[in-house]
N, C-alpha and C positions, 0 to 999 in steps of 0.2 A: 210185594214179595212177601210170601209167608214162610217162616221157619217151621214147617209143618212136621208133624210126628207120624209118618206113614208106616203102616205095617202090612204091606202088600205081599200076599202069599205068592203072587205071580212075579215077584221081583226078578229083574234080569240077573244073569250071571256076568260078573265083571272081573276082569284081570287087572291087578295093580302091578304094572311091570316097572321094577325098581323099588328097592326097599331102603332108600337112603333117607336123608334128612326130611325132605318135603313129604315123603310118605308117612314118616314116623310123626312129624309135627303138625301136618296139615290134613292129609287125607284120612289116615287111619282113626284119629279121634273122631272124625265126622262119621266114618262108617260105624263106629261103636254106637253112635246115637241113632243109627238106623239099622236095627237088628235084622230086619228082612234082608237088606242089601249085604250086611256083614255075613249072614249065614251062607251066602253064595259067592262071596268073595274068594279069589285065588291070588295069593301073592307069588310074585316071580322075581327071582334075583339070581345072577350068576353065582353069587356067594350064598350058597344053600344054608349055611350057618346063620347068615344075617336074616334070610327069609324066615327061618325056623324060629329065631328069637323074636322077631316082629309078630309072627303068628302067636307065639306063646304070650307075649306082652299084651295083645289086643284080643286074644281069644278067637283067633281066625282058624277055621278047620283045615283049610287047604293051602299048600304051598309047593311050588315046583322050581326047578333050576333053569329050565330052558322054555321060553315062551312059545317056541315052535311046537311043543308038545301039546298045547291047549288051543291052537288056532281055531280049531273047529268045535271047541267045547264051550265057548263064551259068546255072550251077546255083545259085550263092549270091553274095551280096554283103555285103561288110563295110562299114558306113557309118562313115567316119572324118572327118566334116565338123563345122563349127561346130553347136552344138546347135540353133539355130533352123532349120537345114536338115534335121534328122533326119526329121521327120514326112513332109514332102512327098516326099523322095527315097525313103525307106524304103517308103512306101505305093505309089509306082510300082513298085517291085521286088515287093512282096507281091501286088499286083494282077496281075502278070505270072506269078505262080506261082514266084517265085524265093525261096529261103530267105534270111533276113536275120540278120546279126550286127551290132548297132549298138552304137556307143560310148556311154558313160554321158554325160549323162542320156539315157534312151531318148527322151523328149519334154519339152516345157515344161509340159504340162498332163496331168492324169490322164485327161481325156476323149480326148485324142489317143492316149494309150497304150492305152486300152480299144478304140478303133477300130482300131488297129494289131493288137492281139490278135485281134479279131474277124475282121479280114481274113485273117490268117494261118490261123485255124481254118477260115475258109470255103474257102480253097484247099488245106487239108490240108498246110500247110507250117509251118516252124518260124520263130519269132521269138525270137532269142537276144539277150542283153545282156552287154556286158563290164563287169560289176561285179567287178573283179579281186579286191577284198578278201575276197569270199566264199570264194575259192579258198585264201586264206592258211591254212596248217596251224594257226596260232594262232587264227584266227577259227573254224574248224571245231571246235577243241578247246573254245573258250568255249561254242559251241553245245551240244556234248556235255555239258559240266559243268553247264550250266543245265538241260538236260533231265533230267539224272540228279539234280537238286536237291542237288548237292555243297555249295552255299552256302545251301541252304534257299530260302525264298521271297525273291525279289529285293525290295529296299527302295528303293535309290537307284542312279541311273545318271549318271555324269559323264564327259564326253568333251571333250577340247580338241585342236585341231589348228591349228597356225599356223606361219608362217614367211614370209620375203620371197618374193614371187612371182618364180620364176625358170625357169618352163617356157619352152623355147625356141620359143615359137609362131612359125609362119611367117606365118599370116593375121593375127594380132593382133586377132582379132574381138572379144575381150573390151574392147578399148580403142578401138575405131573407132566414131565417132558414127553411129548409125543401124543398127548391126549387132546389138547386144545391150544390153538394159537390165539385165542380171543380172551379179552379180559372185561373190564367194567362196561364197555359199550354193549357187548353181547349179553351181559348180565342184566344191566338195568335199563339199557336202551329199549328192549322190547316193550317195557311198560310205558316209558314216557314219550317215545316216539309214536307208539300206537295212540296214546291219548291225543297228542297233537294232530294226527291224521283224522281221528275220529271227531274231535271237537270242531275242527275247521273243515271237515268233510273235503279234504284235499291232500295231495301229496306234496311234501316240501321239496325244493330244489336246494342242494347243498352248495353253498358258496365257499366254505372252508371247513375242513376237518383236520384236527390235530390231536396227537396224543403223546404219551411219554414212552412209546414203544420203539424198539428198533427192529421191528419185524415180529416181535413175540407178543406177550400178553401185556396189554396196557392197564395201568392202574388209575390214570387220570385221562380224561378225554374232554374235548370241547368241540362243538359243531355250530356253525353259523349257517342260516338258511333264510330263504324267501319262500313264502307260501301264499297262495291265492293272488299272486302277482304283486301285491303291494305291501304285505306283512313281513316286516323283518323279525328275525328271531335268533335266539342262542339257547343252547343246552349245555350245561356243564356237569360232568359226572366224575365222582372220585371214590376210590376204595381206601384212600390214605387219610383223608382229613375231612372234618365236618364242614359242610357248606350250608347254605341258608335253607336248604330242603323245602323250597316253596316254589310256587309258579305264579307268575304275575302276567296277566293279559291286559294291555292297555288298548282302549278303543277311543273313538272320536267323543264319546259322551261319558266315559267312565272307565273304571279299572276293577278287575276281578283278581282276587288273591286266594290261593288255597295252599295248605301244607300237603307235601306230596305223600305224607302218611296219615294225615287227619281226614278221615272220611266223614266227619260229623259237622264240618263247618266250611262255609265260603264267606269271604269278606267282599262286599261291594262298596266302592267309592263312587258316588254319583251326585251331582249337584251340590258339591261341598259338604256332603254328608256321608257318614260311614254306617253301613248296614252289616250286621252279623246275621247271616242266614243259616238256619240249622234245618236242613232238610230231614224229613222222617227217616229214621234209621233203627230198624228192628235189630241190627247187629250190635251186640254188646262187646263182643270180642272179635279179633281178626279170624278165629277159627270158625266163626258163624259163616263166613263167606264160603269155607269149604263145604259146609252143610248145604248151602244154596247151590253150589256147584255140582255136588254129587246127586242132589235131588233132581236138578235140571237134567243132567246126563242120563238118569234113570228114565225121566219122562221122555227125553228125545229117543232113547232106545225103544221105548214102548209106543212111540209115535203119538205122545200126549202133549209134548212141548216142543217149541222151537229152541235151538241152541242159543245160549246166552251170548256167545262170541263164536263165530265160525272161522275156519280156515281162510275163506275168501276175505273175511274182514281184516286180516292182519298182513295180507300180501304186500301192500304198499309200505308198511313200516319195516318189514324184513327187506325189501328193496333198498330203502334208505340206509339201513345199517350196512347192507352189502356195499352200497356206493361209497360209504364212508370209508370202509377198510380198503377198497380198491384205490381211493385217492388220498390216502392218509399222509399226513406230513408230521414230522416230529417237532414238538415245542422247541423253541430256542433254548439251548442249553450251554450258555456261555462257560460255565464252570468246567464242562467236559472238554471243550475246545482249548481252554486255558491249560489243560494238562497236556 
């Protein structure tokens, strides 16, 4: 992977739909580093003042209030909206023959994801997804080590991710009544469950899912599963307290460990020895992944590159999240019963 500095006079026109925190902190700084792409970028937000402010801050020439006004004027669209809006907006662009890069989660249901994939295929365009953690050198190395059977047959998968919710959300949609009934599983699950499906090339079967919700937004969630017939596993997620923030995969012949946020290192225990593996990583900062993503999306639009992650790639992980919510149970809360 090369963090190249392209100045393509034939750069595609791209709409960035949604000018919230992910646009401000992730995408727009990357576009600034690609002047040819930035010169043709159009910002879109229903809060026109917000779009204007982001245009001024990042020196973007064009901004509009309604994405429907530019459906026929752009080659690609990045959907950076609250997740409940992804399907409707992305489908409008896909039906108009516009390539789409959508933030995670692609959709709230597997059926919606399949319909989006079908629409993209029908129009011979690409549907890409920003599941950034697939791009981590550590994630790619784990995939390689599992495929090479370095730890033998996997036996057990454990992942924990948790910390106080501190994303500087602009819309606050996760916490506004009537906008979303989903919480930490919909927020962090698309990353970690996607990695599980990708690493083990299979879809897990949920044996138990529990959270602290009474039908609303959950802040703590835990799921147990089986995958590939014989691999047991668990995933714990929290918006409230810090967890171990690591993944442990035990196999017949060894153990793999990685931090969920550390893309630079994988630890391997094998034959009573510990190996610290540092896969090549041109990314110095997390923002460098945004550069890789927009470079790739530009190449996809111009038919020069294949998508890093496609809509079809994430259908299974979305189906797992959907199944969790449909079969949710509440954690035992004896202090509530005592009242």
